[in-house]
VMD Tcl script that draws the C-alpha trace (Angstrom):
set ca {
  {-12.93 11.47 -7.82}
  {-10.18 9.36 -9.32}
  {-10.75 6.59 -11.85}
  {-8.10 3.89 -11.63}
  {-7.96 1.34 -14.44}
  {-5.97 -1.77 -13.60}
  {-5.45 -4.37 -16.33}
  {-3.75 -7.74 -15.97}
  {-2.51 -10.28 -18.49}
  {-2.01 -13.66 -16.86}
  {0.84 -16.00 -17.56}
  {-0.12 -18.67 -20.12}
  {-1.96 -21.51 -18.41}
  {-2.67 -19.46 -15.27}
  {-6.06 -18.10 -16.38}
  {-8.20 -20.37 -14.16}
  {-5.98 -19.90 -11.13}
  {-5.97 -16.13 -11.53}
  {-9.74 -16.19 -12.17}
  {-10.27 -17.86 -8.81}
  {-8.01 -15.28 -7.09}
  {-9.81 -12.45 -8.94}
  {-13.28 -13.54 -7.83}
  {-12.50 -14.83 -4.33}
  {-9.81 -12.37 -3.18}
  {-9.34 -9.30 -5.38}
  {-12.95 -8.26 -5.98}
  {-14.04 -8.60 -2.31}
  {-10.86 -6.80 -1.16}
  {-11.41 -3.80 -3.42}
  {-15.17 -3.62 -2.76}
  {-14.49 -3.56 0.98}
  {-11.76 -0.90 0.88}
  {-12.36 2.48 2.51}
  {-12.50 5.24 -0.08}
  {-13.68 3.07 -2.97}
  {-16.89 4.50 -4.41}
  {-17.47 1.89 -7.11}
  {-15.76 -1.16 -8.63}
  {-16.35 -2.54 -12.10}
  {-14.47 -5.84 -12.49}
  {-13.96 -7.19 -15.99}
  {-13.40 -10.89 -16.79}
  {-11.80 -12.27 -19.95}
  {-13.61 -12.59 -23.25}
  {-13.00 -15.25 -25.91}
  {-10.75 -12.93 -27.94}
  {-8.63 -12.02 -24.89}
  {-8.72 -15.07 -22.58}
  {-5.79 -13.95 -20.41}
  {-6.95 -10.38 -19.73}
  {-8.71 -9.21 -16.56}
  {-9.46 -5.64 -15.54}
  {-10.77 -3.40 -12.77}
  {-12.21 0.06 -13.13}
  {-12.20 1.56 -9.65}
  {-13.67 4.88 -8.64}
  {-11.90 6.37 -5.61}
  {-13.34 9.15 -3.47}
  {-10.13 11.15 -3.84}
  {-6.40 10.79 -4.36}
  {-5.72 10.57 -0.63}
  {-8.03 7.55 -0.28}
  {-6.15 5.84 -3.09}
  {-2.79 6.66 -1.50}
  {-4.02 5.37 1.85}
  {-4.60 2.00 0.16}
  {-1.58 1.68 -2.14}
  {0.94 4.13 -0.71}
  {2.42 7.38 -1.94}
  {3.54 5.83 -5.22}
  {-0.04 5.24 -6.38}
  {1.10 4.82 -10.00}
  {2.61 1.42 -9.14}
  {0.61 -1.78 -8.94}
  {-0.64 -2.92 -5.54}
  {0.18 -6.62 -5.77}
  {-1.04 -9.36 -3.50}
  {1.78 -11.93 -3.09}
  {-0.62 -14.66 -4.26}
  {-1.00 -12.79 -7.56}
  {2.70 -12.33 -8.37}
  {3.39 -15.74 -9.94}
  {0.15 -15.68 -11.94}
  {0.61 -12.36 -13.75}
  {2.75 -11.66 -16.80}
  {1.89 -7.98 -17.30}
  {0.06 -5.17 -15.49}
  {-1.08 -1.77 -16.70}
  {-2.37 1.00 -14.44}
  {-3.85 4.30 -15.55}
  {-5.46 7.14 -13.57}
  {-8.00 9.75 -14.66}
  {-10.10 12.44 -13.09}
  {-13.67 11.18 -13.22}
  {-15.94 13.23 -15.45}
  {-19.53 13.12 -14.37}
  {-22.11 13.84 -17.07}
}
mol new
graphics top color blue
foreach p $ca { graphics top sphere $p radius 0.5 }
foreach p [lrange $ca 0 end-1] q [lrange $ca 1 end] { graphics top cylinder $p $q radius 0.2 }
display resetview
């Protein structure tokens, strides 16, 4: 399984608008995507009010590529998100199960 960590820093003043997108669009989209085993969405905290994150567990690399394309290391961006986001960070790991 592949663990994909996707972090976003919103543009200043866009926190509420991105928060609405995050809860109403992004979370349901990812949860309903074929090949996603688990989704752990993270909302901002007081010390980082512009930061949102997803930890996604994908069944395998092919399932991830089926969703985002062959260049899975790039961000899959919804057009509604583009103007709200200042910075994105994506990392991938092989899931270690205890």
